[in-house]
N, C-alpha and C positions, 0 to 999 in steps of 0.2 A: 859545938854550940855556935850558932851564928849570932852576930850582933846586927842590929839595925843601924844603917848609916843614914845620915841626913840626905835627903834628895836634893842634889845640886840644882835641879830644875824647878824646885818648889819656889813659891813666891809668898812673901809676907804682904799684908795689907795694913796700912795705917789710915785712919780717918781723922780729919780735923775740921771743926766747925769754924767758919770764917764769917763773923758777924759784922765786921767793920773793915774799912780800907786798911786800917792799921794792922789787922790780922793778916791780910794778904801780904803786907810788907814784912811782917814777922815770919810768915811762911817762907817767903823768898830768902830772907836772911838765914833762916834755919837750913834751908837747902844749900845755899851758897857756902855755909860753914862746913858742910860735909862733902861738897862736890869735889871730885878728883879728876885728874886727867883721864880722858877716854870715856867719861860718863855721857850717856845719851839719855835724855829725858823726853818722853812723849807727853804732850798735853792734849787732852780730849775734852770736849764739851760743846754745847751749842753756841751759836753766835751770841756774844755778849756775856759769856760765862766767866770771863776774867783771865783767859789764857795769856793774852798779850800783857795784861797788867801783872800777872805773876812773873812772866819773863822779865819785865822791866824791874821788878823787885829783886829778882835773882841777879840780874846784870848790875844794878846799882850796888848791891851788896858786894859784888866782886870788883867794884871800882870804876864802872862805866859811867860816863857823864850822862845824866838822865835826859838831857836834850838830844843826845845822839840816838836814843832808842826809839824805834818805830816798828810798826807791824810790817813785815816784809811781804804782805799779800800780793803786791804788784811786781815785786822783784824777786820773790821766792826765797831769798836768803840775804841776811845781813851778817856781817862779821864785826865783832867788837874786840878791841884790845882791852884786856883786863888782867887781873892777877892770874886768871885761868882764861885763855882765849875762848871766845864764845862764837859759835855759829848758830844763828837763829833762822830756822826754816819755817815757812808757812805753806802747807801743801793744799790749802783749801781749793785753789783754782785748778789743780791737776785732775785729770780725768781718770787716771789709773796709776797703780804702783809702778808700772813700766815707765811712765813719764818721770817719776822720781828717780828711778834707776838711770834714765837717760841723762840726768843732770850730773852723773858721775859723782854721786854723794858717798859712795862706799868708802872712799879715802877719808872724807870728812868725818864719817861715823866711826872710823877707826883711829882718828888723829888724837893728839895729846891734849886737846882742849875739851870744852863742854859743848855738846850739841843739844839744842832745844828745838823740838819739832812740834809745831802746832798742827792740829788735825791729824795726829799720829795714827789714829785708828784707820785712816785711809791707806797707810803704808806700813802697818804693823808687821807684816811678814818680812819686811826688808830691814827692820831694826835689829841690832845685834842682841844676842842672848845677854841677859843681864841689864837690859835697858829698863829704866823706871817708867811707869805710866802714871800720870796724874789725871784723874777724871774730876772735872769741876762741874758741879750742878747747883742750880739755884734752889734755895730752901725757903725763900721769901724775899720781900723787897730789900735789896742791899746785902743779903746774906747768902752764903753758899757753903757747900760741903766739898772738901777736897779728899778724894780717895786715892791713896798713893800705893801702888803695887811695885815692889822692889825685891831684890834678893834678900833672903833672911839674914845673911851675914852683914848686910848694911842697914837693916831696919833698926837695930838697937842704937846705932850711932845717930840715925835720923831722929828717932824718938827722943833721945837725950837732947839733941839740938833743938827740937821743937819745944821741949820743956824749958830749956835754957832761954828760949826766946819768948816765953810766956804763953805757949799754946799747949793745949792738952790733946793728945792723940789717943783714940780708942783702938 
């Protein structure tokens, strides 16, 4: 008799409604609480969706001075010293995934810190297996939905952290 084994490549998806700036802060805090060395998180959404704002919330929750956090659009990457070192990439201006590869980011993506990649859909094929993807989309003036795709073994911890930070995940 055979038994079904969980698919190691399967993904879980959690969704959270963010109706205020404080909700985005809480989402960042919830993610920071479960972030671990080697985690890569891709952020996807149109201009103004809140990708950089969420990065700022995660970084602040990990102990980065808020004044030091900026969008790396023109320099492509910022590094922040924190409880968990952070590398923040913005690939908006890159024309192809090959340009991202040319930046020699493979080592960064495999390092012991946390990598946050804005516009990750443009380089998704280069992100490591197990990377989280967070899609932010507007649902009205000042509100958005965060759809978080991550490995199932990590989804329970994130869901518990979201609840502990006052957010409900579907």
